[in-house]
Structures are given as C-alpha cells and as structure tokens.
C-alpha positions as CSV (number, residue, x, y, z in Angstrom):
1,M,36.6,-18.7,2.1
2,E,34.5,-20.8,-0.3
3,L,30.7,-20.5,-1.0
4,K,30.4,-24.2,0.0
5,Q,31.9,-23.5,3.4
6,I,29.5,-20.6,4.0
7,K,26.4,-22.7,3.1
8,Y,27.6,-25.5,5.4
9,F,28.2,-23.0,8.2
10,L,24.7,-21.5,7.8
11,E,23.1,-25.0,7.8
12,V,24.9,-26.0,11.0
13,A,24.0,-22.6,12.6
14,K,20.4,-23.1,11.7
15,R,20.1,-26.6,13.1
16,E,22.7,-26.4,15.9
17,H,23.6,-30.0,15.1
18,V,26.3,-31.1,12.6
19,T,24.7,-34.5,11.8
20,E,21.3,-33.0,11.1
21,A,22.9,-30.3,8.9
22,A,24.8,-33.0,7.0
23,N,21.6,-35.0,6.5
24,A,19.8,-31.9,5.2
25,L,22.7,-31.2,2.8
26,H,22.8,-34.9,1.8
27,I,26.5,-35.2,2.5
28,A,28.7,-37.0,5.0
29,Q,29.0,-35.5,8.5
30,S,32.8,-35.7,8.3
31,A,32.7,-33.4,5.2
32,V,30.7,-30.8,7.0
33,S,32.9,-31.0,10.1
34,R,36.0,-30.6,7.9
35,Q,34.7,-27.6,6.1
36,I,33.7,-25.9,9.3
37,F,37.1,-26.6,10.8
38,N,38.8,-25.2,7.7
39,L,36.7,-22.1,7.8
40,E,37.5,-21.5,11.5
41,Q,41.2,-22.0,10.7
42,E,41.1,-19.5,7.9
43,L,39.2,-16.9,10.0
44,G,41.3,-17.5,13.1
45,V,38.3,-17.7,15.4
46,S,35.9,-20.3,16.8
47,L,32.5,-20.0,15.3
48,F,30.8,-22.7,17.4
49,I,30.9,-24.0,21.0
50,R,30.6,-27.8,21.0
51,E,28.2,-29.2,23.5
52,G,28.1,-32.9,23.1
53,R,26.3,-33.7,19.9
54,T,25.0,-30.1,19.5
55,V,26.7,-26.9,18.8
56,K,26.0,-23.2,19.7
57,L,27.2,-20.1,17.9
58,T,29.9,-18.1,19.7
59,P,29.3,-14.3,19.9
60,I,31.6,-13.8,16.9
61,G,29.8,-16.7,15.2
62,R,26.5,-14.9,15.5
63,V,28.0,-11.7,14.0
64,F,29.5,-13.8,11.2
65,K,26.1,-15.5,10.6
66,E,24.3,-12.2,10.1
67,H,26.8,-11.1,7.5
68,M,26.9,-14.4,5.7
69,E,23.1,-14.5,5.5
70,Q,23.1,-11.1,3.8
71,A,25.9,-12.3,1.5
72,I,24.0,-15.4,0.4
73,H,20.8,-13.3,-0.2
74,A,22.9,-10.9,-2.4
75,I,24.4,-13.8,-4.4
76,D,20.9,-15.3,-4.9
77,D,19.6,-11.9,-6.0
78,A,22.4,-11.5,-8.4
79,A,21.7,-14.8,-10.1
80,Q,18.0,-13.9,-10.3
81,V,18.8,-10.5,-11.8
82,I,20.7,-12.1,-14.6
83,E,17.9,-14.6,-15.2
84,E,15.3,-11.9,-15.3
85,Y,17.3,-9.3,-17.2
86,T,16.2,-10.3,-20.6
87,D,12.5,-10.7,-19.7
88,P,11.3,-9.3,-16.4
89,E,7.8,-10.3,-17.3
90,R,8.7,-14.0,-16.7
91,G,10.5,-13.7,-13.4
92,T,9.5,-14.3,-9.7
93,V,8.2,-11.9,-7.1
94,H,9.0,-12.6,-3.5
95,V,6.6,-10.7,-1.3
96,G,5.7,-10.8,2.4
97,F,2.3,-10.1,3.9
98,P,0.5,-10.1,7.3
99,S,-2.7,-12.0,8.0
100,S,-4.8,-8.8,7.9
101,L,-4.0,-8.3,4.2
102,S,-4.3,-12.0,3.1
103,A,-8.0,-12.2,2.4
104,Y,-8.6,-9.2,0.2
105,M,-5.6,-6.9,-0.6
106,L,-3.0,-9.5,-1.5
107,P,-5.3,-11.6,-3.8
108,T,-6.7,-8.5,-5.4
109,A,-3.3,-7.1,-6.2
110,V,-1.8,-10.4,-7.4
111,S,-4.9,-11.2,-9.5
112,G,-4.7,-7.8,-11.2
113,F,-1.0,-8.2,-11.8
114,R,-1.3,-11.7,-13.3
115,E,-3.9,-10.5,-15.7
116,R,-1.3,-8.2,-17.2
117,Y,1.8,-10.4,-16.6
118,P,0.5,-14.0,-16.7
119,D,3.9,-15.6,-16.7
120,V,5.2,-14.0,-13.5
121,K,5.5,-16.4,-10.5
122,F,5.0,-15.5,-6.9
123,K,6.7,-16.7,-3.7
124,L,4.8,-15.5,-0.7
125,K,5.9,-15.2,2.9
126,Q,3.3,-14.6,5.7
127,G,4.5,-13.1,8.9
128,S,3.9,-10.6,11.6
129,Y,4.5,-6.8,11.2
130,H,7.9,-6.9,12.9
131,E,8.9,-10.2,11.3
132,L,8.3,-8.8,7.8
133,K,10.2,-5.6,8.5
134,K,13.2,-7.7,9.7
135,A,12.9,-9.9,6.6
136,V,13.1,-7.0,4.2
137,T,15.9,-5.4,6.2
138,N,18.0,-8.6,6.3
139,G,17.5,-9.4,2.6
140,E,15.3,-12.5,3.0
141,I,12.8,-10.7,0.8
142,N,12.8,-7.4,-1.0
143,M,9.2,-6.4,-0.5
144,A,6.4,-6.7,1.9
145,L,2.8,-5.4,2.1
146,L,2.2,-3.8,5.5
147,G,-0.3,-1.8,7.5
148,P,0.4,0.7,9.0
149,V,3.3,1.7,6.7
150,P,6.4,2.3,8.9
151,T,8.0,5.8,8.7
152,N,11.4,7.1,9.6
153,E,13.1,3.7,9.2
154,K,16.9,3.9,8.4
155,K,16.9,0.9,6.1
156,L,13.3,0.8,4.8
157,K,11.4,2.8,2.3
158,G,7.6,2.8,2.6
159,A,4.9,3.7,0.0
160,I,1.4,4.3,1.2
161,L,-1.2,2.7,-1.2
162,F,-4.4,3.7,0.8
163,T,-5.7,4.5,4.2
164,E,-8.5,2.5,5.9
165,N,-10.6,2.7,9.0
166,M,-10.7,0.3,11.8
167,V,-14.3,-0.9,12.7
168,A,-15.7,-2.5,15.8
169,L,-16.6,-6.2,15.3
170,L,-19.2,-7.3,17.9
171,P,-21.2,-10.4,18.6
172,A,-24.7,-10.1,17.1
173,S,-26.1,-10.2,20.6
174,H,-24.1,-7.2,21.8
175,R,-26.0,-4.2,23.2
176,F,-24.5,-1.9,20.4
177,A,-25.1,-4.4,17.6
178,Q,-27.9,-2.3,16.1
179,S,-26.2,1.1,16.6
180,P,-25.2,3.1,13.5
181,S,-21.9,3.9,15.2
182,L,-20.2,3.9,18.6
183,T,-17.3,5.4,20.5
184,L,-14.6,3.3,22.0
185,N,-15.8,4.6,25.4
186,D,-19.0,2.7,24.8
187,L,-16.9,-0.5,24.9
188,R,-15.0,0.4,28.1
189,G,-16.5,-2.4,30.1
190,D,-16.3,-5.1,27.5
191,Q,-13.8,-8.0,27.1
192,F,-11.5,-7.4,24.2
193,I,-10.0,-10.0,21.8
194,L,-6.7,-8.7,20.5
195,F,-3.4,-9.8,18.9
196,P,-0.6,-10.8,21.3
197,E,1.8,-8.3,22.8
198,N,4.1,-6.6,20.3
199,Y,1.7,-7.0,17.4
200,I,1.1,-3.6,15.7
201,L,-2.7,-3.9,15.5
202,R,-2.9,-4.5,19.2
203,T,-0.7,-1.4,19.9
204,L,-3.0,0.7,17.6
205,I,-6.1,-0.4,19.4
206,I,-4.7,0.0,22.9
207,N,-3.4,3.5,22.0
208,A,-6.9,4.5,20.8
209,C,-8.4,3.3,24.0
210,N,-5.8,5.2,26.0
211,Q,-6.8,8.4,24.2
212,L,-10.2,8.0,26.0
213,G,-8.5,7.3,29.4
214,F,-8.8,3.5,29.7
215,D,-6.9,0.3,29.1
216,P,-9.0,-2.4,27.4
217,E,-9.5,-5.6,29.4
218,V,-8.1,-8.4,27.1
219,S,-9.8,-11.7,27.6
220,F,-8.4,-13.7,24.6
221,E,-5.6,-13.3,22.1
222,G,-5.3,-14.6,18.5
223,E,-2.2,-14.6,16.3
224,D,-4.1,-14.1,13.0
225,I,-7.2,-12.1,12.0
226,D,-9.3,-15.2,11.3
227,A,-8.7,-16.5,14.8
228,I,-9.8,-13.2,16.3
229,K,-12.9,-13.0,14.2
230,G,-13.8,-16.5,15.2
231,L,-13.5,-15.7,18.9
232,V,-15.9,-12.7,18.4
233,S,-18.2,-15.0,16.5
234,A,-18.3,-17.3,19.5
235,G,-19.4,-14.4,21.7
236,L,-16.2,-14.2,23.7
237,G,-15.6,-10.5,23.4
238,V,-15.3,-7.5,21.0
239,T,-12.5,-6.2,18.9
240,L,-11.5,-3.7,16.3
241,V,-10.4,-4.9,12.9
242,P,-9.3,-3.2,9.6
243,E,-12.3,-2.7,7.4
244,I,-10.6,-4.4,4.5
245,T,-10.7,-7.8,6.4
246,L,-14.5,-7.7,6.2
247,V,-14.9,-6.8,2.6
248,D,-16.2,-10.1,1.3
249,S,-18.4,-11.2,4.3
250,L,-18.9,-10.9,8.1
251,P,-18.1,-13.9,10.3
252,R,-21.2,-15.8,11.5
253,A,-23.2,-14.1,14.3
254,T,-21.2,-10.9,14.2
255,V,-21.9,-7.3,13.2
256,K,-19.5,-4.5,12.2
257,V,-20.1,-1.0,13.6
258,P,-18.2,2.2,12.6
259,V,-16.1,3.9,15.3
260,R,-16.7,7.6,15.4
261,E,-14.5,8.5,18.3
262,P,-11.6,8.4,18.2
263,N,-11.0,8.0,14.5
264,V,-9.0,4.8,14.4
265,A,-7.3,4.3,11.0
266,R,-4.2,2.8,9.5
267,T,-2.2,3.3,6.4
268,V,-1.6,0.3,4.1
269,G,1.2,0.0,1.7
270,V,4.5,-1.6,0.6
271,I,8.0,-1.5,2.0
272,I,11.2,-2.1,0.1
273,P,14.9,-1.7,1.2
274,K,16.7,1.6,0.9
275,D,20.1,0.1,0.3
276,R,19.3,-2.5,-2.3
277,Q,17.7,-2.3,-5.7
278,L,14.6,-4.4,-6.4
279,L,15.0,-7.3,-8.8
280,P,13.6,-6.6,-12.3
281,T,10.3,-8.4,-11.9
282,E,9.8,-7.1,-8.4
283,K,10.3,-3.5,-9.7
284,V,7.5,-4.2,-12.2
285,F,5.2,-5.4,-9.4
286,Y,6.1,-2.5,-7.2
287,D,5.3,0.1,-9.9
288,F,2.1,-1.9,-10.7
289,L,0.9,-1.7,-7.0
290,K,1.2,2.1,-6.9
291,E,-0.6,2.5,-10.2
292,F,-3.3,-0.1,-9.4
293,F,-4.3,1.3,-6.0
294,T,-4.3,4.9,-7.3
295,R,-6.7,3.9,-10.0
296,L,-8.8,1.8,-7.5
297,E,-9.1,4.7,-5.1
298,R,-10.2,7.1,-7.9
299,F,-12.8,4.6,-9.1
300,Q,-14.2,4.2,-5.5
301,N,-14.4,7.9,-4.9
C-alpha cells in the first residue's frame, strides 16, 4: 500500500466521482482508476460500488476511509512536529471554535498570544459544538475552544478556562426591557429564537426552561450567534445568549437582562485529544490559554 494510493482513494471517496477527483489531483483519470484498482487488489476487497460515472463507498470502504483519514492526519502531524521541533515559536496552531466564541474570546486569546509569539501562524476552523468534538477526535485538528466544556469523553480531555452566565436578549420594546433582572418563567409566553436542533446552546436553554415546567415556543432558528441576535434586533422574539457575546456592544434595538432563576451558565474552555500529543507550537498555545485566562480572571475579580 502506497501513500499515493491512499491519497487518491480519499479524494475519490470525498467527491464520489473519479473524474472530479482526478481533476482536483491534476492527474489523468486513468492513473487514479489504476491506483484504486491496485489498492483493491492488494486489500482483496471492493472499496467502491460503481454507479455509472459516480462511485459510492462499500461498507468496508467506509471503515477503511475512517482509518486512512486518521493515518494521513498522523503523517501530516509527524511532518509538522519535525518542522517545529527546533523552534516551536515559529510553527502553526490549528484550532477550532464555535460562533459564540468568535467575537471576543478567540480574538482576545490569539491577540494576547501573538504579542508574546509574533511568528506563530494560525489556521482556524469554525464549526458547531458536535462538529468540533468530532474534528478533534478524528485528528482533523488537535484543539478546539468550546462552551460548555464536555466531560466524561473517552477520547477528549477538557480544560475549563472560565464560567460565564447566559443572559436574556430582548427587543428594546419588550415588557421586561427595563427590568433589573427576570426569571425564565417571565418569558414563558414569548416566542424564542434559538439555534437548530442538536446545537448545545439550544439544549442548554430548553433544559433551563424545563426546570420551570415549560417548553419554549421556538419561532425562528439561526445557525450562528449573529443571526440570532439580528432576529431579536428585528423584534421577532427573545433568546438567551452567553454574556461574552455581548462584551463589545449590544445589537441595535435590543437590551440584555440578567436571568436570576434558574441560574443559566456554561463553562468555556479548550479540548484536546487524550490519545495524541499536541504539536510543539500547539502545546505552547494550550499552556498559554490556561495561564492567560487564569490571570484575566484574577484581574477581573
């Protein structure tokens, strides 16, 4: 089995089309087909089902793909370790983040780190909570900022950097807009604007409402925090958002109101794999994050 064959296989598996894979690889289609055929002959199994001009992975092909993706990530990491070994202060940090941490936490952390290590480069991957957990588990990236920090994960290690409250974001015309605080029960009859199903912040908000005996009526959904804030700004409903997303400014025609019952909060931190070592530069950034937010919390308190 050759590295070239694995890369050709993964490209075909991703595109489900041999010609498109060959174009992306800038080689002849016949060369791709031949290498895939040789790989299948060596393994003694069919990796693809041919359907006209397209191909689909066989069940064993899907299993093989998962393992080969991890193998390629490991090879890429090994090459980067060697490159960074002599000077980790000039390497690259690959880090994932969700939209709720993109406006304040990520820029603050990266800016602080770059002041100390100006030659380090960053490659950023935005995704949902579950997408980022999967990316770290599968080796696509070795680190992600997340909130809340997952616990009891077999393949992930989480470090909490700080805890923050969720606050109600209301249209400026809302009946509780001038209140010093409110309970979720006060919003029982309101239309809620939330993330779609299976998003962690939606689950957190719904669970908080359930503590008070009701399911929120969801009128609109948004896949990122800015979309949700924009819908509230348009007067289409209410929501709860992490307080950190409102640090710099409030959206037009909105107000934030603390929630006193129940106390809705989330942990925020960083996850790394349990079964892989961080790359040298990533280890420097990981240690910096823990030090930086410890100092920041002491300063704010």
